[in-house]
TIGUDREN-137608 format. One record per residue (C-alpha): residue number from 1; x, y, z. Coordinates in Angstrom, 2 decimals, decimal comma, padded with zeros to 5 digits. Layout:
# TIGUDREN-137608
NUM X Y Z
...
END
This chain:
# TIGUDREN-137608
1 027,86 -025,31 005,53
2 028,12 -028,81 006,06
3 030,99 -028,82 002,81
4 032,43 -026,39 004,90
5 032,07 -028,63 008,68
6 033,84 -031,58 006,47
7 036,62 -030,35 005,49
8 037,79 -028,36 009,10
9 036,78 -032,06 010,57
10 039,53 -033,32 007,63
11 041,86 -030,67 008,55
12 041,83 -032,35 012,68
13 041,34 -035,55 011,65
14 038,54 -036,89 012,52
15 035,63 -038,71 011,31
16 032,39 -036,91 010,39
17 030,74 -039,11 012,80
18 033,02 -038,75 015,70
19 030,74 -036,22 017,78
20 033,34 -035,38 019,96
21 035,57 -033,40 017,53
22 033,06 -030,62 017,69
23 034,14 -028,75 020,29
24 037,78 -029,19 018,41
25 035,94 -028,17 015,70
26 034,57 -024,98 017,10
27 038,06 -023,97 018,92
28 039,68 -024,45 015,75
29 036,96 -022,12 013,88
30 036,96 -019,66 016,80
31 041,07 -019,55 016,49
32 040,95 -019,39 012,10
33 038,27 -016,43 011,57
34 040,34 -013,74 014,26
35 043,34 -014,52 012,92
36 041,72 -014,25 008,91
37 040,70 -010,88 010,20
38 043,59 -008,92 011,35
39 045,20 -010,28 008,50
40 043,53 -008,31 006,07
41 043,15 -005,27 009,01
42 047,56 -005,38 008,85
43 046,63 -005,20 004,36
44 044,77 -002,79 004,78
45 047,31 -000,89 007,68
46 050,03 -001,71 005,16
47 048,12 -000,23 002,27
48 047,25 003,17 003,97
49 050,46 003,52 005,84
50 052,63 002,98 002,17
51 049,67 006,00 000,89
52 050,65 008,26 003,88
53 054,09 007,65 003,32
54 053,93 008,43 -000,24
55 052,47 011,60 000,32
56 054,98 012,68 002,92
57 057,87 012,04 000,54
58 055,81 013,60 -002,25
59 055,52 017,56 -000,03
60 059,18 017,05 001,28
61 059,94 017,18 -002,46
62 057,43 020,18 -002,65
63 058,67 023,56 -001,45
64 058,39 024,34 001,64
65 055,18 026,91 002,30
66 057,44 030,32 001,91
67 057,38 029,21 -001,39
68 054,62 027,51 -003,64
69 051,23 026,50 -003,99
70 050,13 023,72 -006,95
71 047,28 024,29 -008,76
72 046,14 022,85 -012,02
73 047,61 023,04 -015,41
74 046,48 025,79 -017,40
75 046,55 025,59 -020,97
76 049,03 028,35 -023,02
77 048,09 028,45 -026,87
78 050,51 029,60 -029,73
79 051,10 032,36 -030,56
80 049,03 032,19 -033,79
81 046,07 031,34 -031,35
82 047,11 034,20 -029,44
83 045,74 036,46 -031,87
84 042,71 035,49 -031,86
85 042,14 035,94 -028,14
86 042,79 033,16 -026,74
87 045,95 032,65 -023,76
88 048,85 034,11 -024,51
89 051,34 032,52 -022,94
90 054,39 031,87 -025,01
91 055,56 028,59 -026,09
92 059,49 028,01 -025,89
93 059,77 026,54 -029,45
94 062,02 028,83 -031,20
95 065,72 028,28 -031,26
96 066,87 032,20 -031,00
97 066,01 035,03 -029,16
98 066,27 036,90 -033,17
99 062,58 034,43 -033,98
100 061,16 035,12 -030,54
101 061,24 038,71 -031,17
102 060,18 038,54 -034,67
103 057,40 037,21 -034,06
104 056,13 038,57 -031,12
105 056,32 042,05 -032,69
106 053,74 040,57 -035,30
107 050,98 039,57 -032,50
108 051,50 042,22 -030,39
109 051,47 044,89 -033,22
110 048,73 046,75 -031,31
111 050,85 047,63 -028,50
112 053,82 048,32 -029,85
113 054,84 052,08 -029,23
114 057,96 054,18 -031,14
115 060,78 053,33 -029,27
116 062,44 056,34 -029,26
117 059,27 058,01 -028,03
118 059,37 055,24 -025,33
119 063,30 055,86 -024,20
120 063,87 059,75 -024,95
121 063,68 061,30 -021,37
122 064,03 057,87 -018,33
123 064,11 058,61 -015,29
124 065,56 055,08 -012,87
125 063,63 055,04 -010,51
126 064,78 051,45 -009,56
127 067,54 048,68 -011,12
128 066,76 045,27 -010,65
129 068,71 042,23 -011,85
130 066,86 041,61 -014,49
131 066,82 045,37 -015,65
132 065,77 048,86 -014,85
133 062,38 050,29 -014,17
134 062,17 053,89 -015,65
135 059,77 056,69 -015,70
136 059,01 059,25 -018,47
137 056,71 059,84 -020,79
138 054,38 059,43 -023,73
139 052,48 060,58 -025,78
140 049,16 057,80 -025,75
141 045,31 058,97 -026,94
142 045,76 062,28 -026,84
143 048,98 063,97 -029,25
144 048,38 067,11 -027,42
145 049,35 065,85 -024,51
146 052,42 063,45 -022,49
147 051,20 060,73 -020,35
148 053,37 059,33 -017,37
149 054,09 055,98 -017,61
150 056,29 053,11 -015,55
151 058,51 051,49 -018,12
152 059,95 047,89 -017,34
153 063,02 047,30 -019,12
154 064,76 044,02 -020,42
155 068,39 044,20 -020,10
156 070,48 043,62 -023,19
157 072,18 040,24 -022,29
158 068,56 038,90 -021,41
159 068,82 034,40 -022,74
160 066,20 033,38 -024,38
161 064,49 031,93 -021,50
162 064,29 035,69 -019,83
163 062,82 036,93 -023,68
164 060,28 034,18 -023,00
165 058,73 035,72 -019,57
166 058,83 039,33 -020,62
167 056,67 038,51 -023,60
168 054,66 036,67 -021,62
169 054,32 039,18 -018,89
170 053,19 041,38 -021,55
171 050,98 039,02 -023,12
172 049,40 038,29 -019,79
173 048,84 041,44 -019,37
174 047,03 041,97 -023,28
175 044,72 038,62 -022,25
176 043,16 040,50 -018,98
177 042,64 043,94 -020,93
178 041,48 046,94 -019,14
179 040,07 046,89 -015,48
180 039,81 050,37 -014,13
181 041,57 048,72 -010,23
182 044,17 047,43 -011,79
183 047,27 048,75 -013,19
184 046,89 048,94 -017,14
185 049,61 047,83 -019,90
186 049,78 050,74 -021,74
187 051,76 049,64 -024,28
188 055,46 048,56 -025,31
189 058,47 047,58 -026,99
190 059,96 044,35 -028,95
191 060,87 044,88 -031,86
192 064,24 044,19 -030,50
193 066,67 044,23 -027,35
194 065,84 045,56 -024,68
195 062,67 045,40 -024,18
196 060,10 047,81 -022,95
197 057,24 046,82 -020,72
198 055,18 050,46 -020,77
199 052,50 050,32 -017,88
200 050,01 053,10 -016,55
201 052,12 055,04 -013,75
202 050,14 055,40 -010,00
203 052,80 058,11 -008,51
204 050,90 058,55 -005,25
205 052,30 055,12 -004,08
206 051,68 051,91 -001,96
207 048,81 051,30 000,12
208 050,85 050,77 002,88
209 053,13 053,50 002,46
210 049,99 055,90 002,42
211 048,93 054,24 006,02
212 051,54 055,06 007,80
213 051,68 057,95 006,67
214 048,29 058,46 007,91
215 049,28 057,69 011,40
216 050,85 061,31 011,18
217 048,73 064,36 012,11
218 048,94 065,48 008,68
219 045,75 066,93 006,16
220 047,14 066,35 003,06
221 050,48 066,46 000,84
222 051,27 066,17 -002,64
223 047,45 066,72 -003,29
224 046,41 063,32 -001,34
225 044,23 063,44 001,94
226 046,29 061,99 004,27
227 043,37 060,55 006,60
228 041,28 058,23 006,23
229 037,28 056,66 008,17
230 035,83 054,16 008,21
231 033,63 054,34 005,14
232 036,78 055,29 003,02
233 038,22 051,65 004,39
234 034,83 050,28 002,50
235 035,26 052,53 -000,36
236 039,07 051,12 -001,24
237 037,99 047,23 000,31
238 035,15 047,08 -003,09
239 037,33 048,16 -005,41
240 040,04 045,79 -003,99
241 037,06 042,92 -004,68
242 035,82 044,41 -008,09
243 040,13 043,70 -009,35
244 039,39 040,50 -007,81
245 036,18 039,22 -008,95
246 037,14 040,25 -012,73
247 040,28 037,53 -012,10
248 037,65 036,29 -010,82
249 035,92 036,48 -014,03
250 039,14 035,04 -016,30
251 039,27 031,81 -014,08
252 042,41 033,89 -012,19
253 043,50 034,17 -008,63
254 045,42 036,55 -007,12
255 047,09 034,91 -004,69
256 049,19 038,24 -002,65
257 046,54 040,10 -001,67
258 048,18 043,01 000,92
259 048,19 046,05 001,11
260 051,79 046,99 -000,55
261 050,32 045,25 -003,43
262 047,29 047,87 -003,94
263 048,45 051,36 -005,31
264 046,39 054,81 -004,59
265 045,86 057,74 -006,44
266 044,87 060,86 -005,08
267 040,95 060,71 -005,45
268 041,29 057,05 -003,03
269 040,88 055,21 -006,45
270 042,74 051,90 -005,25
271 044,85 049,61 -008,21
272 045,44 046,05 -007,42
273 048,59 044,63 -008,36
274 051,44 042,64 -007,72
275 049,98 039,59 -010,67
276 053,30 037,49 -010,94
277 051,77 034,47 -009,52
278 048,61 035,14 -011,36
279 050,79 035,23 -014,39
280 052,88 032,03 -013,12
281 049,60 029,97 -012,72
282 047,94 031,47 -016,33
283 051,04 030,90 -018,03
284 052,38 027,28 -016,01
285 049,74 026,19 -014,73
286 051,47 026,37 -011,00
287 052,92 029,06 -008,73
288 057,08 029,02 -009,04
289 058,90 026,99 -006,19
290 061,29 030,55 -005,65
291 058,42 032,70 -005,15
292 058,09 034,06 -001,82
293 054,27 034,87 -000,01
294 054,62 036,27 003,16
295 052,93 034,01 005,13
296 051,01 035,73 007,69
297 048,36 036,98 004,91
298 048,31 033,31 003,39
299 044,88 031,31 003,97
300 045,37 027,84 006,27
301 045,26 025,34 002,95
302 047,85 027,47 001,24
303 050,23 027,01 004,36
304 049,58 023,09 003,82
305 050,52 023,50 000,70
306 046,98 022,41 -001,35
307 045,74 023,33 -004,45
308 045,40 027,35 -004,07
309 042,43 029,17 -005,15
310 039,96 032,20 -004,95
311 039,18 031,26 -001,79
312 042,49 032,42 000,07
313 042,16 035,50 -001,20
314 039,29 035,81 000,52
315 041,06 034,84 003,39
316 043,38 037,49 002,33
317 041,33 040,52 002,03
318 040,49 039,94 005,36
319 043,94 040,80 006,87
320 043,83 043,64 004,02
321 040,96 044,83 006,34
322 043,28 044,69 009,11
323 045,66 046,72 008,11
324 043,72 049,70 006,85
325 042,00 049,91 009,82
326 045,32 049,44 012,23
327 046,76 051,96 009,59
328 049,61 049,51 008,76
329 050,30 047,15 011,14
330 051,52 043,98 010,99
331 049,04 040,91 011,18
332 049,51 038,78 014,29
333 051,96 040,66 015,98
334 052,44 038,38 018,75
335 052,98 035,53 016,50
336 056,32 034,88 014,71
337 055,68 034,27 011,35
338 057,44 030,23 011,20
339 054,35 029,07 013,67
340 051,07 030,80 012,45
341 050,04 027,88 010,48
342 050,04 026,49 014,12
343 048,20 029,28 015,54
344 045,56 028,32 012,94
345 045,73 024,71 013,88
346 044,49 025,57 017,14
347 041,75 027,64 015,29
348 042,86 031,13 016,29
349 042,12 034,82 014,70
350 043,22 037,93 015,59
351 041,48 039,90 017,74
352 038,99 042,92 017,38
353 041,06 046,16 017,31
354 040,50 049,06 019,09
355 039,99 050,80 016,39
356 037,45 048,31 014,83
357 033,49 048,97 014,86
358 032,17 045,34 015,61
359 030,79 045,35 012,17
360 034,01 045,30 010,46
361 035,70 042,88 012,90
362 032,37 040,36 011,44
363 033,34 041,18 008,02
364 037,40 039,77 009,16
365 035,94 036,40 011,54
366 033,89 035,78 007,49
367 036,87 036,11 005,56
368 038,82 034,24 008,44
369 037,39 030,28 008,26
370 039,34 027,16 009,03
371 037,09 025,72 005,47
372 037,37 027,30 002,41
373 033,33 027,06 001,96
374 032,32 028,36 004,78
375 033,84 031,69 003,40
376 031,35 033,86 001,98
377 032,17 034,79 -002,17
378 033,79 038,09 -003,11
379 029,94 038,64 -004,32
380 028,93 037,99 -000,97
381 031,42 040,22 000,58
382 031,05 042,97 -001,95
383 027,46 043,12 -001,39
384 027,82 042,84 002,66
385 030,08 045,42 002,73
386 028,52 048,20 -000,24
387 025,68 047,22 003,23
388 028,84 048,06 005,76
389 029,20 051,53 003,69
390 026,05 052,99 004,10
391 026,29 053,22 007,43
392 029,57 053,58 008,72
393 031,60 056,57 009,82
394 032,34 059,18 007,25
395 034,30 062,08 009,72
396 035,88 059,90 011,94
397 038,97 059,93 011,02
398 041,37 056,75 012,87
399 044,68 057,58 014,69
400 047,19 055,29 015,99
401 049,97 057,28 017,49
402 052,71 055,28 016,97
403 055,27 055,59 014,17
404 055,66 052,10 012,20
405 059,85 051,75 012,04
406 060,11 049,33 008,96
407 062,80 047,29 010,08
408 061,06 046,48 012,96
409 057,58 045,87 011,33
410 059,16 043,82 007,84
411 060,62 041,38 011,06
412 057,47 040,86 012,70
413 055,41 040,74 008,38
414 057,54 038,00 008,04
415 058,36 040,19 004,49
416 061,78 041,24 003,76
417 063,19 044,89 003,64
418 063,41 044,63 000,34
419 060,15 044,24 -000,32
420 059,73 047,28 001,62
421 061,51 049,85 000,10
422 059,22 051,79 -001,56
423 056,94 052,05 001,52
424 060,43 053,38 003,87
425 061,70 055,52 001,20
426 058,19 057,50 000,71
427 057,51 057,24 004,68
428 061,20 058,91 005,06
429 060,38 061,27 002,18
430 057,24 062,40 003,95
431 059,32 062,49 007,24
432 061,72 065,46 006,11
433 058,32 067,00 004,31
434 057,87 067,64 007,53
435 060,53 069,39 008,63
436 061,89 071,21 005,85
437 057,82 072,42 004,29
438 054,94 070,75 002,18
439 056,43 072,82 -000,83
440 059,44 071,11 -001,38
441 060,72 067,97 -000,58
442 064,28 068,84 000,45
443 065,95 066,98 -001,87
444 064,71 064,01 -001,91
445 062,46 062,17 -004,45
446 061,35 058,88 -004,24
447 058,81 056,38 -007,16
448 057,14 053,16 -007,27
449 059,45 050,22 -008,07
450 057,17 048,67 -010,54
451 053,57 046,76 -010,46
452 054,26 043,32 -012,10
END
């Protein structure tokens, strides 16, 4: 301390024995010490601002919330490792389509189906940019009983990258394995172009079109009962949760849980489809910047471009419950899609629909906690649904008198009309059946447009 005071007096040009210098010395310390602290503060502030600006620039370089959510990479293994049950992402190390197909056919040997059987009678149900989607019948398992399947084809002019991606999706289904609430891979034809991916056919269609038709006063059509009770909502919801739990066990999440991505069979068995996001995360470690996911189904962390997780699926599951209890109404009907983040940042959630019980609304609200950690786990949510189903009403049919106009729905929900093409066609077919009689469909026919 004495040395410091001596140095201070030297700076002030005072003698060490000069007692009159004490006042000047104290004034000097009063000036120097705050200036030193202010300097440190400014340096720290500059570092913080630099880190903030760098983060903002990184986010601006990233695609907007209409497209992506980045997640930590997942490891991709080679074709050789694929044969031993590992992650079966195809590495792009082959230099030609022919060599890639040769290796893939060996790795996918157990899935290969006779091409002449698959392509014998193909009924086209959709034509996309990468290839057509067909329905046909093949003999799988029981040689005396043909099975209806959906065949996704990759066009003959496909390049190396397109072939790799198509094969990767087949491998992804193989990696997942069987689950009763996921659309199943039945086989493939990959020895030459065009490539075929053969999937289970769920002919009754998607849950969204089913909900829209439930708004009409009709009992059954094509063997499917077009009404819905509270207990049946829990029944469908538990099946979707079962599929999500299966994905979680594989260290995956779905990323786009919605009624449009659930297929329904005649016995109300639910099949979760739309696994494109799960495939991208599994194979590439991130969601493609070109993939569009409607904003109104996304959790806040997805809208803020933070890493996606299964907790985001839990948020979206709450939206799915809302869709079911309102018979296919768009979520947040009073909020424009581009304003949904600001709406949620004010900690607002959807109000309880008039057709929704307090028990079900409580389940929805538990899914819509802003904080991921406050949302229930899939297992907890499954248990709560089972408990609610035990006392749920199984007699009163949900009724919503207003019919859906698909174009208006698309605008309010923030989805493309093309993504609703099957729901729209199925809905139109239903209206024709009302006027023409349920024994015929007036010459119209519609079919689901793929399950990937």
